[in-house]
LOKOLGU-175811 format. One record per residue: chain; x, y, z negated of N, C-alpha, C, O in turn. Coordinates in nm, 3 decimals. Layout:
<atoms>
 c    n_px    n_py    n_pz   ca_px   ca_py   ca_pz    c_px    c_py    c_pz    o_px    o_py    o_pz
 A       X       Y       Z       X       Y       Z       X       Y       Z       X       Y       Z
...
</atoms>
This chain:
<atoms>
 c    n_px    n_py    n_pz   ca_px   ca_py   ca_pz    c_px    c_py    c_pz    o_px    o_py    o_pz
 A   0.084  -0.120   0.000  -0.001  -0.002   0.002   0.086   0.125  -0.001   0.059   0.218   0.074
 A   0.190   0.130  -0.084   0.274   0.246  -0.093   0.367   0.254   0.029   0.403   0.363   0.073
 A   0.405   0.136   0.084   0.485   0.139   0.203   0.412   0.199   0.320   0.471   0.272   0.399
 A   0.287   0.170   0.331   0.199   0.229   0.432   0.186   0.379   0.418   0.181   0.451   0.517
 A   0.181   0.426   0.292   0.172   0.569   0.264   0.301   0.638   0.302   0.298   0.747   0.360
 A   0.414   0.580   0.270   0.543   0.636   0.307   0.560   0.643   0.456   0.613   0.741   0.508
 A   0.515   0.539   0.526   0.524   0.533   0.671   0.438   0.644   0.730   0.481   0.710   0.825
 A   0.320   0.668   0.678   0.233   0.774   0.729   0.292   0.911   0.708   0.287   0.996   0.797
 A   0.348   0.931   0.591   0.413   1.060   0.564   0.534   1.084   0.650   0.557   1.197   0.694
 A   0.613   0.980   0.675   0.727   0.994   0.766   0.682   1.019   0.909   0.747   1.094   0.982
 A   0.574   0.957   0.949   0.516   0.978   1.081   0.471   1.122   1.096   0.493   1.183   1.200
 A   0.410   1.175   0.995   0.366   1.318   1.000   0.485   1.411   1.008   0.485   1.507   1.086
 A   0.588   1.384   0.927   0.704   1.469   0.931   0.773   1.463   1.069   0.814   1.566   1.123
 A   0.785   1.345   1.124   0.858   1.330   1.250   0.779   1.403   1.362   0.839   1.469   1.448
 A   0.645   1.392   1.359   0.565   1.458   1.459   0.582   1.614   1.445   0.590   1.686   1.544
 A   0.587   1.659   1.321   0.598   1.805   1.294   0.731   1.857   1.348   0.735   1.959   1.416
 A   0.840   1.785   1.316   0.973   1.829   1.362   0.987   1.817   1.515   1.047   1.902   1.581
 A   0.930   1.708   1.569   0.934   1.694   1.714   0.850   1.806   1.781   0.888   1.856   1.887
 A   0.738   1.843   1.720   0.658   1.952   1.773   0.733   2.084   1.767   0.724   2.164   1.860
 A   0.807   2.109   1.660   0.886   2.231   1.650   0.992   2.232   1.761   1.013   2.333   1.829
 A   1.056   2.121   1.774   1.157   2.115   1.884   1.101   2.139   2.023   1.162   2.206   2.106
 A   0.982   2.083   2.046   0.918   2.103   2.172   0.876   2.250   2.192   0.893   2.305   2.301
 A   0.820   2.311   2.089   0.779   2.451   2.100   0.897   2.542   2.133   0.887   2.628   2.220
 A   1.010   2.521   2.061   1.124   2.609   2.086   1.206   2.567   2.210   1.274   2.649   2.271
 A   1.197   2.435   2.247   1.276   2.390   2.356   1.209   2.403   2.494   1.278   2.416   2.596
 A   1.078   2.400   2.499   1.012   2.406   2.629   1.035   2.535   2.701   1.046   2.539   2.824
 A   1.042   2.640   2.626   1.061   2.773   2.691   1.195   2.781   2.759   1.207   2.847   2.861
 A   1.299   2.714   2.703   1.428   2.718   2.767   1.439   2.618   2.881   1.499   2.647   2.984
 A   1.380   2.498   2.863   1.396   2.391   2.961   1.304   2.415   3.084   1.345   2.400   3.199
 A   1.179   2.454   3.054   1.082   2.473   3.160   1.022   2.614   3.145   0.917   2.631   3.084
 A   1.089   2.712   3.200   1.044   2.852   3.185   0.914   2.884   3.261   0.850   2.985   3.232
 A   0.876   2.802   3.358   0.757   2.831   3.435   0.630   2.770   3.369   0.520   2.799   3.415
 A   0.641   2.690   3.267   0.523   2.640   3.198   0.458   2.750   3.116   0.525   2.830   3.051
 A   0.325   2.750   3.120   0.254   2.846   3.037   0.277   2.813   2.890   0.235   2.707   2.844
 A   0.340   2.899   2.817   0.379   2.866   2.677   0.259   2.855   2.585   0.263   2.778   2.488
 A   0.154   2.930   2.610   0.038   2.925   2.519  -0.032   2.791   2.535  -0.072   2.732   2.434
 A  -0.048   2.740   2.656  -0.113   2.611   2.670  -0.029   2.497   2.612  -0.084   2.407   2.549
 A   0.103   2.500   2.633   0.188   2.393   2.579   0.187   2.399   2.424   0.173   2.297   2.356
 A   0.201   2.518   2.373   0.202   2.531   2.226   0.068   2.483   2.167   0.065   2.419   2.062
 A  -0.041   2.515   2.236  -0.174   2.473   2.186  -0.181   2.324   2.175  -0.224   2.272   2.072
 A  -0.138   2.251   2.281  -0.147   2.104   2.280  -0.047   2.041   2.182  -0.077   1.936   2.124
 A   0.070   2.101   2.163   0.165   2.051   2.069   0.108   2.069   1.922   0.122   1.979   1.839
 A   0.049   2.180   1.897  -0.009   2.204   1.763  -0.126   2.110   1.740  -0.145   2.061   1.629
 A  -0.205   2.085   1.845  -0.320   1.991   1.828  -0.268   1.852   1.794  -0.315   1.788   1.700
 A  -0.170   1.806   1.871  -0.116   1.673   1.847  -0.052   1.657   1.710  -0.071   1.555   1.644
 A   0.024   1.760   1.667   0.088   1.750   1.539  -0.018   1.759   1.423  -0.005   1.694   1.320
 A  -0.120   1.840   1.446  -0.219   1.853   1.334  -0.306   1.727   1.324  -0.352   1.694   1.215
 A  -0.330   1.655   1.433  -0.405   1.534   1.430  -0.330   1.427   1.347  -0.389   1.356   1.266
 A  -0.196   1.417   1.373  -0.116   1.320   1.295  -0.107   1.365   1.150  -0.112   1.281   1.061
 A  -0.094   1.495   1.122  -0.090   1.542   0.986  -0.218   1.513   0.909  -0.213   1.469   0.795
 A  -0.332   1.537   0.971  -0.457   1.513   0.904  -0.485   1.366   0.889  -0.552   1.326   0.794
 A  -0.435   1.284   0.982  -0.449   1.139   0.964  -0.372   1.094   0.840  -0.425   1.018   0.759
 A  -0.251   1.140   0.826  -0.174   1.101   0.706  -0.229   1.159   0.580  -0.222   1.094   0.476
 A  -0.286   1.281   0.586  -0.347   1.342   0.468  -0.471   1.269   0.424  -0.490   1.247   0.304
 A  -0.556   1.231   0.517  -0.677   1.161   0.486  -0.642   1.020   0.431  -0.705   0.973   0.337
 A  -0.545   0.956   0.491  -0.503   0.826   0.440  -0.444   0.838   0.299  -0.471   0.754   0.213
 A  -0.366   0.941   0.274  -0.314   0.966   0.137  -0.429   0.986   0.036  -0.426   0.932  -0.074
 A  -0.527   1.064   0.076  -0.644   1.091  -0.019  -0.719   0.960  -0.041  -0.752   0.929  -0.155
 A  -0.746   0.883   0.061  -0.813   0.755   0.043  -0.741   0.659  -0.047  -0.803   0.592  -0.129
 A  -0.611   0.654  -0.032  -0.525   0.565  -0.117  -0.539   0.612  -0.261  -0.562   0.531  -0.351
 A  -0.526   0.739  -0.284  -0.534   0.790  -0.423  -0.672   0.770  -0.484  -0.682   0.741  -0.603
 A  -0.780   0.785  -0.404  -0.915   0.764  -0.453  -0.929   0.618  -0.490  -0.986   0.587  -0.595
 A  -0.880   0.528  -0.408  -0.888   0.385  -0.439  -0.811   0.353  -0.569  -0.858   0.273  -0.650
 A  -0.696   0.414  -0.590  -0.620   0.392  -0.711  -0.695   0.446  -0.831  -0.694   0.382  -0.936
 A  -0.762   0.561  -0.818  -0.840   0.612  -0.932  -0.960   0.523  -0.964  -0.994   0.502  -1.081
 A  -1.023   0.469  -0.860  -1.135   0.380  -0.883  -1.091   0.252  -0.956  -1.158   0.204  -1.048
 A  -0.980   0.198  -0.913  -0.926   0.076  -0.978  -0.886   0.109  -1.120  -0.912   0.030  -1.211
 A  -0.824   0.227  -1.143  -0.789   0.267  -1.279  -0.910   0.283  -1.369  -0.907   0.243  -1.485
 A  -1.021   0.345  -1.312  -1.142   0.363  -1.395  -1.208   0.229  -1.428  -1.259   0.211  -1.539
 A  -1.206   0.135  -1.332  -1.259   0.003  -1.355  -1.180  -0.067  -1.465  -1.237  -0.141  -1.545
 A  -1.050  -0.044  -1.470  -0.966  -0.100  -1.576  -0.997  -0.045  -1.710  -0.997  -0.119  -1.809
 A  -1.024   0.087  -1.718  -1.062   0.152  -1.843  -1.197   0.097  -1.891  -1.215   0.066  -2.009
 A  -1.291   0.087  -1.799  -1.426   0.038  -1.836  -1.422  -0.102  -1.884  -1.491  -0.136  -1.979
 A  -1.342  -0.186  -1.820  -1.332  -0.329  -1.858  -1.264  -0.338  -1.992  -1.301  -0.425  -2.071
 A  -1.166  -0.253  -2.024  -1.104  -0.253  -2.155  -1.194  -0.209  -2.268  -1.184  -0.260  -2.380
 A  -1.284  -0.113  -2.238  -1.378  -0.070  -2.341  -1.482  -0.174  -2.370  -1.520  -0.193  -2.486
 A  -1.532  -0.245  -2.267  -1.627  -0.350  -2.291  -1.570  -0.470  -2.357  -1.641  -0.537  -2.432
 A  -1.445  -0.501  -2.333  -1.378  -0.615  -2.399  -1.349  -0.582  -2.545  -1.345  -0.673  -2.628
 A  -1.329  -0.458  -2.579  -1.300  -0.421  -2.719  -1.429  -0.423  -2.803  -1.424  -0.449  -2.923
 A  -1.544  -0.396  -2.740  -1.668  -0.393  -2.813  -1.712  -0.534  -2.854  -1.781  -0.547  -2.955
 A  -1.677  -0.637  -2.781  -1.717  -0.775  -2.808  -1.640  -0.828  -2.924  -1.659  -0.944  -2.963
</atoms>
């Protein structure tokens, strides 16, 4: 579970850095490309990967909280008996 989380975060970081390199490098390599259109699509691609990893992180943490709460409830019921 945690390995998957680390992989998602590394994926998001790599897309972000790759996007930054593309934004700054495209103007020098391909000066005839419309910079606003290319930047728009680079930002869209990087944000999709970022939000995927963010939503996955939130879901993993919510699952951990649910398991933790179930553990607390089961401990309270076992102490009452």
